[in-house]
N, CA, C and O atoms as CSV, one atom per row, in Angstrom:
chain,resi,resn,atom,element,x,y,z
A,1,MET,N,N,61.804,-2.378,8.364
A,1,MET,CA,C,60.631,-1.716,7.826
A,1,MET,C,C,59.639,-2.795,7.408
A,1,MET,O,O,60.035,-3.822,6.857
A,2,ALA,N,N,58.378,-2.575,7.660
A,2,ALA,CA,C,57.346,-3.560,7.345
A,2,ALA,C,C,57.206,-3.723,5.841
A,2,ALA,O,O,57.354,-2.771,5.074
A,3,LYS,N,N,56.919,-4.944,5.444
A,3,LYS,CA,C,56.732,-5.238,4.031
A,3,LYS,C,C,55.552,-4.429,3.500
A,3,LYS,O,O,54.510,-4.343,4.151
A,4,GLY,N,N,55.715,-3.832,2.311
A,4,GLY,CA,C,54.635,-3.083,1.698
A,4,GLY,C,C,54.552,-1.630,2.121
A,4,GLY,O,O,53.612,-0.936,1.733
A,5,THR,N,N,55.512,-1.143,2.908
A,5,THR,CA,C,55.479,0.259,3.301
A,5,THR,C,C,56.598,1.003,2.608
A,5,THR,O,O,57.613,0.416,2.233
A,6,THR,N,N,56.408,2.284,2.444
A,6,THR,CA,C,57.385,3.103,1.751
A,6,THR,C,C,58.452,3.641,2.685
A,6,THR,O,O,59.558,3.951,2.241
A,7,GLY,N,N,58.148,3.757,3.962
A,7,GLY,CA,C,59.110,4.301,4.904
A,7,GLY,C,C,58.960,5.799,5.076
A,7,GLY,O,O,59.323,6.325,6.127
A,8,LYS,N,N,58.438,6.508,4.081
A,8,LYS,CA,C,58.287,7.952,4.171
A,8,LYS,C,C,57.089,8.319,5.041
A,8,LYS,O,O,57.210,9.114,5.973
A,9,THR,N,N,55.946,7.742,4.736
A,9,THR,CA,C,54.748,8.075,5.496
A,9,THR,C,C,54.172,6.865,6.201
A,9,THR,O,O,53.199,6.979,6.947
A,10,GLY,N,N,54.764,5.715,5.969
A,10,GLY,CA,C,54.247,4.497,6.571
A,10,GLY,C,C,53.071,3.928,5.812
A,10,GLY,O,O,52.493,2.923,6.227
A,11,GLY,N,N,52.702,4.562,4.688
A,11,GLY,CA,C,51.574,4.089,3.894
A,11,GLY,C,C,51.958,2.912,3.020
A,11,GLY,O,O,53.138,2.647,2.793
A,12,SER,N,N,50.979,2.234,2.550
A,12,SER,CA,C,51.191,1.079,1.684
A,12,SER,C,C,51.581,1.540,0.286
A,12,SER,O,O,51.154,2.604,-0.162
A,13,ARG,N,N,52.382,0.748,-0.394
A,13,ARG,CA,C,52.764,1.070,-1.768
A,13,ARG,C,C,51.576,0.966,-2.704
A,13,ARG,O,O,51.595,1.549,-3.788
A,14,SER,N,N,50.551,0.243,-2.314
A,14,SER,CA,C,49.393,0.055,-3.180
A,14,SER,C,C,48.356,1.167,-3.034
A,14,SER,O,O,47.283,1.088,-3.633
A,15,ASP,N,N,48.659,2.200,-2.250
A,15,ASP,CA,C,47.697,3.277,-2.049
A,15,ASP,C,C,47.204,3.849,-3.370
A,15,ASP,O,O,46.022,4.175,-3.483
A,16,GLY,N,N,48.061,3.982,-4.365
A,16,GLY,CA,C,47.670,4.521,-5.659
A,16,GLY,C,C,46.648,3.656,-6.361
A,16,GLY,O,O,45.789,4.168,-7.079
A,17,LEU,N,N,46.726,2.362,-6.165
A,17,LEU,CA,C,45.763,1.453,-6.788
A,17,LEU,C,C,44.430,1.453,-6.056
A,17,LEU,O,O,43.406,1.083,-6.632
A,18,GLN,N,N,44.431,1.859,-4.807
A,18,GLN,CA,C,43.212,1.840,-3.997
A,18,GLN,C,C,42.512,3.198,-3.932
A,18,GLN,O,O,41.388,3.291,-3.439
A,19,ARG,N,N,43.165,4.241,-4.420
A,19,ARG,CA,C,42.575,5.582,-4.385
A,19,ARG,C,C,41.355,5.627,-5.318
A,19,ARG,O,O,41.471,5.254,-6.485
A,20,PRO,N,N,40.208,6.067,-4.836
A,20,PRO,CA,C,39.011,6.126,-5.682
A,20,PRO,C,C,39.189,7.112,-6.831
A,20,PRO,O,O,39.682,8.225,-6.644
A,21,LEU,N,N,38.781,6.687,-8.012
A,21,LEU,CA,C,38.832,7.521,-9.202
A,21,LEU,C,C,37.448,7.555,-9.836
A,21,LEU,O,O,36.621,6.672,-9.604
A,22,LYS,N,N,37.211,8.578,-10.633
A,22,LYS,CA,C,35.918,8.732,-11.297
A,22,LYS,C,C,36.002,8.108,-12.689
A,22,LYS,O,O,36.839,8.519,-13.493
A,23,PRO,N,N,35.142,7.111,-12.992
A,23,PRO,CA,C,35.158,6.514,-14.328
A,23,PRO,C,C,34.421,7.398,-15.333
A,23,PRO,O,O,33.498,8.128,-14.971
A,24,SER,N,N,34.836,7.324,-16.591
A,24,SER,CA,C,34.115,8.022,-17.648
A,24,SER,C,C,32.737,7.386,-17.796
A,24,SER,O,O,32.477,6.315,-17.248
A,25,GLU,N,N,31.874,8.038,-18.526
A,25,GLU,CA,C,30.529,7.502,-18.756
A,25,GLU,C,C,30.597,6.134,-19.452
A,25,GLU,O,O,29.846,5.221,-19.109
A,26,ASP,N,N,31.501,6.002,-20.430
A,26,ASP,CA,C,31.642,4.734,-21.156
A,26,ASP,C,C,32.133,3.618,-20.240
A,26,ASP,O,O,31.639,2.493,-20.311
A,27,LEU,N,N,33.099,3.924,-19.384
A,27,LEU,CA,C,33.620,2.919,-18.459
A,27,LEU,C,C,32.586,2.586,-17.383
A,27,LEU,O,O,32.459,1.429,-16.982
A,28,ALA,N,N,31.854,3.585,-16.919
A,28,ALA,CA,C,30.834,3.364,-15.888
A,28,ALA,C,C,29.721,2.442,-16.384
A,28,ALA,O,O,29.055,1.795,-15.576
A,29,ALA,N,N,29.512,2.373,-17.698
A,29,ALA,CA,C,28.515,1.456,-18.257
A,29,ALA,C,C,28.901,0.003,-17.979
A,29,ALA,O,O,28.049,-0.885,-18.011
A,30,ILE,N,N,30.182,-0.237,-17.706
A,30,ILE,CA,C,30.682,-1.586,-17.419
A,30,ILE,C,C,30.899,-1.781,-15.923
A,30,ILE,O,O,30.513,-2.808,-15.365
A,31,THR,N,N,31.514,-0.798,-15.275
A,31,THR,CA,C,31.904,-0.943,-13.864
A,31,THR,C,C,30.841,-0.473,-12.886
A,31,THR,O,O,30.891,-0.812,-11.703
A,32,GLY,N,N,29.888,0.297,-13.366
A,32,GLY,CA,C,28.903,0.914,-12.489
A,32,GLY,C,C,29.325,2.342,-12.179
A,32,GLY,O,O,30.499,2.692,-12.295
A,33,THR,N,N,28.368,3.154,-11.787
A,33,THR,CA,C,28.670,4.557,-11.508
A,33,THR,C,C,29.271,4.698,-10.123
A,33,THR,O,O,29.231,3.772,-9.313
A,34,GLY,N,N,29.813,5.836,-9.872
A,34,GLY,CA,C,30.437,6.102,-8.575
A,34,GLY,C,C,31.939,5.916,-8.646
A,34,GLY,O,O,32.456,5.217,-9.517
A,35,ASN,N,N,32.626,6.552,-7.714
A,35,ASN,CA,C,34.082,6.459,-7.665
A,35,ASN,C,C,34.501,5.032,-7.343
A,35,ASN,O,O,33.832,4.330,-6.584
A,36,ILE,N,N,35.621,4.612,-7.933
A,36,ILE,CA,C,36.059,3.228,-7.811
A,36,ILE,C,C,37.584,3.169,-7.892
A,36,ILE,O,O,38.198,3.928,-8.641
A,37,ALA,N,N,38.184,2.279,-7.132
A,37,ALA,CA,C,39.641,2.103,-7.156
A,37,ALA,C,C,40.049,1.421,-8.461
A,37,ALA,O,O,39.299,0.612,-9.006
A,38,ARG,N,N,41.235,1.749,-8.954
A,38,ARG,CA,C,41.731,1.165,-10.199
A,38,ARG,C,C,41.735,-0.363,-10.130
A,38,ARG,O,O,41.373,-1.028,-11.100
A,39,SER,N,N,42.137,-0.913,-9.004
A,39,SER,CA,C,42.171,-2.373,-8.880
A,39,SER,C,C,40.771,-2.970,-9.021
A,39,SER,O,O,40.611,-4.055,-9.581
A,40,ASP,N,N,39.759,-2.265,-8.516
A,40,ASP,CA,C,38.380,-2.738,-8.651
A,40,ASP,C,C,37.877,-2.589,-10.085
A,40,ASP,O,O,37.077,-3.399,-10.553
A,41,VAL,N,N,38.346,-1.558,-10.777
A,41,VAL,CA,C,37.986,-1.382,-12.187
A,41,VAL,C,C,38.472,-2.587,-12.986
A,41,VAL,O,O,37.721,-3.158,-13.777
A,42,VAL,N,N,39.726,-2.968,-12.777
A,42,VAL,CA,C,40.296,-4.103,-13.504
A,42,VAL,C,C,39.517,-5.379,-13.180
A,42,VAL,O,O,39.228,-6.171,-14.076
A,43,SER,N,N,39.182,-5.579,-11.924
A,43,SER,CA,C,38.402,-6.760,-11.529
A,43,SER,C,C,37.036,-6.782,-12.203
A,43,SER,O,O,36.598,-7.821,-12.697
A,44,LYS,N,N,36.368,-5.637,-12.222
A,44,LYS,CA,C,35.045,-5.568,-12.844
A,44,LYS,C,C,35.130,-5.738,-14.356
A,44,LYS,O,O,34.232,-6.315,-14.970
A,45,MET,N,N,36.203,-5.240,-14.955
A,45,MET,CA,C,36.392,-5.440,-16.395
A,45,MET,C,C,36.510,-6.926,-16.702
A,45,MET,O,O,35.869,-7.424,-17.627
A,46,TRP,N,N,37.332,-7.639,-15.925
A,46,TRP,CA,C,37.505,-9.076,-16.155
A,46,TRP,C,C,36.214,-9.834,-15.878
A,46,TRP,O,O,35.906,-10.807,-16.567
A,47,GLU,N,N,35.472,-9.404,-14.895
A,47,GLU,CA,C,34.177,-10.025,-14.596
A,47,GLU,C,C,33.246,-9.894,-15.809
A,47,GLU,O,O,32.583,-10.852,-16.204
A,48,TYR,N,N,33.212,-8.687,-16.389
A,48,TYR,CA,C,32.377,-8.415,-17.566
A,48,TYR,C,C,32.852,-9.230,-18.773
A,48,TYR,O,O,32.042,-9.817,-19.491
A,49,ILE,N,N,34.157,-9.259,-18.986
A,49,ILE,CA,C,34.733,-9.983,-20.127
A,49,ILE,C,C,34.398,-11.470,-20.038
A,49,ILE,O,O,33.991,-12.080,-21.027
A,50,LYS,N,N,34.568,-12.041,-18.868
A,50,LYS,CA,C,34.299,-13.479,-18.698
A,50,LYS,C,C,32.806,-13.785,-18.771
A,50,LYS,O,O,32.405,-14.780,-19.376
A,51,LYS,N,N,31.986,-12.941,-18.162
A,51,LYS,CA,C,30.532,-13.145,-18.174
A,51,LYS,C,C,29.991,-13.146,-19.600
A,51,LYS,O,O,29.057,-13.884,-19.916
A,52,ASN,N,N,30.583,-12.317,-20.459
A,52,ASN,CA,C,30.109,-12.174,-21.833
A,52,ASN,C,C,30.954,-12.951,-22.845
A,52,ASN,O,O,30.825,-12.750,-24.053
A,53,ASN,N,N,31.816,-13.839,-22.347
A,53,ASN,CA,C,32.660,-14.682,-23.214
A,53,ASN,C,C,33.414,-13.865,-24.264
A,53,ASN,O,O,33.345,-14.151,-25.460
A,54,LEU,N,N,34.135,-12.844,-23.798
A,54,LEU,CA,C,34.834,-11.944,-24.708
A,54,LEU,C,C,36.335,-12.206,-24.793
A,54,LEU,O,O,37.068,-11.420,-25.394
A,55,GLN,N,N,36.797,-13.300,-24.197
A,55,GLN,CA,C,38.197,-13.694,-24.357
A,55,GLN,C,C,38.303,-14.550,-25.605
A,55,GLN,O,O,37.466,-15.422,-25.837
A,56,ASN,N,N,39.325,-14.306,-26.405
A,56,ASN,CA,C,39.564,-15.126,-27.587
A,56,ASN,C,C,39.876,-16.543,-27.114
A,56,ASN,O,O,40.841,-16.736,-26.374
A,57,PRO,N,N,39.086,-17.542,-27.520
A,57,PRO,CA,C,39.328,-18.908,-27.044
A,57,PRO,C,C,40.664,-19.487,-27.516
A,57,PRO,O,O,41.200,-20.405,-26.896
A,58,GLU,N,N,41.198,-18.947,-28.612
A,58,GLU,CA,C,42.475,-19.433,-29.144
A,58,GLU,C,C,43.668,-18.722,-28.522
A,58,GLU,O,O,44.785,-19.240,-28.544
A,59,ASN,N,N,43.433,-17.536,-27.967
A,59,ASN,CA,C,44.491,-16.752,-27.329
A,59,ASN,C,C,43.860,-16.015,-26.147
A,59,ASN,O,O,43.340,-14.911,-26.309
A,60,LYS,N,N,43.904,-16.616,-24.978
A,60,LYS,CA,C,43.220,-16.077,-23.792
A,60,LYS,C,C,43.736,-14.707,-23.363
A,60,LYS,O,O,43.096,-14.027,-22.561
A,61,ARG,N,N,44.893,-14.298,-23.891
A,61,ARG,CA,C,45.425,-12.969,-23.552
A,61,ARG,C,C,44.774,-11.872,-24.385
A,61,ARG,O,O,45.042,-10.689,-24.172
A,62,GLU,N,N,43.927,-12.254,-25.325
A,62,GLU,CA,C,43.289,-11.302,-26.224
A,62,GLU,C,C,41.815,-11.135,-25.860
A,62,GLU,O,O,41.103,-12.112,-25.630
A,63,ILE,N,N,41.372,-9.880,-25.813
A,63,ILE,CA,C,39.991,-9.545,-25.478
A,63,ILE,C,C,39.289,-9.104,-26.758
A,63,ILE,O,O,39.766,-8.213,-27.462
A,64,LEU,N,N,38.164,-9.728,-27.049
A,64,LEU,CA,C,37.356,-9.393,-28.218
A,64,LEU,C,C,36.277,-8.418,-27.765
A,64,LEU,O,O,35.382,-8.780,-27.001
A,65,ALA,N,N,36.365,-7.191,-28.236
A,65,ALA,CA,C,35.503,-6.120,-27.728
A,65,ALA,C,C,34.092,-6.178,-28.300
A,65,ALA,O,O,33.899,-6.351,-29.504
A,66,ASP,N,N,33.108,-6.029,-27.410
A,66,ASP,CA,C,31.732,-5.813,-27.849
A,66,ASP,C,C,31.540,-4.295,-27.948
A,66,ASP,O,O,32.502,-3.539,-27.809
A,67,ASP,N,N,30.312,-3.854,-28.187
A,67,ASP,CA,C,30.082,-2.419,-28.378
A,67,ASP,C,C,30.485,-1.580,-27.165
A,67,ASP,O,O,31.051,-0.499,-27.325
A,68,LYS,N,N,30.198,-2.068,-25.950
A,68,LYS,CA,C,30.571,-1.315,-24.743
A,68,LYS,C,C,32.085,-1.213,-24.606
A,68,LYS,O,O,32.610,-0.141,-24.304
A,69,LEU,N,N,32.792,-2.327,-24.827
A,69,LEU,CA,C,34.248,-2.317,-24.679
A,69,LEU,C,C,34.923,-1.501,-25.774
A,69,LEU,O,O,35.958,-0.882,-25.528
A,70,LYS,N,N,34.360,-1.491,-26.969
A,70,LYS,CA,C,34.947,-0.695,-28.057
A,70,LYS,C,C,35.029,0.778,-27.666
A,70,LYS,O,O,35.984,1.467,-28.023
A,71,LYS,N,N,34.028,1.256,-26.932
A,71,LYS,CA,C,34.039,2.657,-26.491
A,71,LYS,C,C,35.191,2.922,-25.527
A,71,LYS,O,O,35.766,4.011,-25.527
A,72,VAL,N,N,35.526,1.938,-24.715
A,72,VAL,CA,C,36.624,2.076,-23.753
A,72,VAL,C,C,37.971,1.850,-24.440
A,72,VAL,O,O,38.970,2.466,-24.070
A,73,PHE,N,N,37.996,0.968,-25.439
A,73,PHE,CA,C,39.234,0.596,-26.121
A,73,PHE,C,C,39.505,1.427,-27.371
A,73,PHE,O,O,40.251,0.987,-28.246
A,74,GLY,N,N,38.926,2.599,-27.474
A,74,GLY,CA,C,39.213,3.491,-28.585
A,74,GLY,C,C,38.752,2.964,-29.932
A,74,GLY,O,O,39.372,3.253,-30.955
A,75,GLY,N,N,37.669,2.193,-29.945
A,75,GLY,CA,C,37.111,1.685,-31.191
A,75,GLY,C,C,37.738,0.398,-31.699
A,75,GLY,O,O,37.322,-0.127,-32.732
A,76,LYS,N,N,38.734,-0.118,-30.986
A,76,LYS,CA,C,39.410,-1.342,-31.427
A,76,LYS,C,C,38.513,-2.563,-31.231
A,76,LYS,O,O,37.759,-2.646,-30.261
A,77,ASP,N,N,38.607,-3.506,-32.168
A,77,ASP,CA,C,37.839,-4.751,-32.090
A,77,ASP,C,C,38.427,-5.723,-31.086
A,77,ASP,O,O,37.707,-6.533,-30.502
A,78,LYS,N,N,39.742,-5.643,-30.883
A,78,LYS,CA,C,40.399,-6.534,-29.927
A,78,LYS,C,C,41.636,-5.860,-29.357
A,78,LYS,O,O,42.297,-5.070,-30.032
A,79,VAL,N,N,41.938,-6.182,-28.108
A,79,VAL,CA,C,43.134,-5.663,-27.439
A,79,VAL,C,C,43.726,-6.782,-26.591
A,79,VAL,O,O,43.036,-7.731,-26.219
A,80,SER,N,N,45.013,-6.652,-26.294
A,80,SER,CA,C,45.638,-7.630,-25.402
A,80,SER,C,C,45.299,-7.254,-23.963
A,80,SER,O,O,44.952,-6.109,-23.673
A,81,MET,N,N,45.403,-8.223,-23.074
A,81,MET,CA,C,45.116,-7.949,-21.661
A,81,MET,C,C,46.066,-6.893,-21.110
A,81,MET,O,O,45.717,-6.168,-20.177
A,82,PHE,N,N,47.255,-6.803,-21.677
A,82,PHE,CA,C,48.238,-5.821,-21.214
A,82,PHE,C,C,47.889,-4.427,-21.728
A,82,PHE,O,O,48.132,-3.432,-21.046
A,83,GLU,N,N,47.327,-4.358,-22.913
A,83,GLU,CA,C,46.937,-3.091,-23.522
A,83,GLU,C,C,45.706,-2.496,-22.829
A,83,GLU,O,O,45.504,-1.282,-22.849
A,84,MET,N,N,44.898,-3.345,-22.226
A,84,MET,CA,C,43.667,-2.905,-21.574
A,84,MET,C,C,43.949,-1.815,-20.539
A,84,MET,O,O,43.233,-0.815,-20.491
A,85,ASN,N,N,44.970,-1.992,-19.719
A,85,ASN,CA,C,45.273,-1.009,-18.673
A,85,ASN,C,C,45.602,0.357,-19.246
A,85,ASN,O,O,45.251,1.379,-18.655
A,86,LYS,N,N,46.267,0.386,-20.384
A,86,LYS,CA,C,46.584,1.659,-21.037
A,86,LYS,C,C,45.287,2.381,-21.413
A,86,LYS,O,O,45.163,3.590,-21.213
A,87,HIS,N,N,44.338,1.643,-21.951
A,87,HIS,CA,C,43.064,2.245,-22.344
A,87,HIS,C,C,42.255,2.702,-21.132
A,87,HIS,O,O,41.561,3.717,-21.195
A,88,LEU,N,N,42.340,1.965,-20.041
A,88,LEU,CA,C,41.588,2.341,-18.840
A,88,LEU,C,C,42.052,3.681,-18.287
A,88,LEU,O,O,41.242,4.446,-17.763
A,89,SER,N,N,43.336,3.972,-18.395
A,89,SER,CA,C,43.883,5.224,-17.856
A,89,SER,C,C,43.176,6.445,-18.417
A,89,SER,O,O,42.966,7.424,-17.701
A,90,GLY,N,N,42.809,6.397,-19.681
A,90,GLY,CA,C,42.130,7.521,-20.312
A,90,GLY,C,C,40.685,7.681,-19.877
A,90,GLY,O,O,40.041,8.677,-20.210
A,91,HIS,N,N,40.172,6.715,-19.139
A,91,HIS,CA,C,38.775,6.748,-18.701
A,91,HIS,C,C,38.636,6.919,-17.193
A,91,HIS,O,O,37.537,6.794,-16.653
A,92,LEU,N,N,39.741,7.204,-16.513
A,92,LEU,CA,C,39.722,7.413,-15.062
A,92,LEU,C,C,40.291,8.787,-14.735
A,92,LEU,O,O,41.352,9.158,-15.237
A,93,SER,N,N,39.593,9.534,-13.902
A,93,SER,CA,C,40.073,10.865,-13.515
A,93,SER,C,C,39.877,11.064,-12.016
A,93,SER,O,O,39.171,10.298,-11.359
A,94,GLN,N,N,40.508,12.095,-11.495
A,94,GLN,CA,C,40.361,12.429,-10.073
A,94,GLN,C,C,38.920,12.867,-9.823
A,94,GLN,O,O,38.348,13.602,-10.627
A,95,PRO,N,N,38.338,12.425,-8.725
A,95,PRO,CA,C,36.938,12.814,-8.422
A,95,PRO,C,C,36.812,14.289,-8.092
A,95,PRO,O,O,35.713,14.769,-7.817
């Protein structure tokens, strides 16, 4: 069986990460409007975080939220990079 296939339908295991989802209004303020794959959401989040110097310089795994990110992170001032994905789930829905 080819690497990356499930064997059931021959599709890639990453299909779930590539399926377009609708971002919430708060998330779209960061990622842009329109349907977007979860993997692209994460990439755009990191692009925004780095562009705006929102990584804690003492602990690069920690994100220091500005006003836009606070809306996505449930009002929290800071979250870990691992916690970010949990918060993103609440802002993505089926188109």
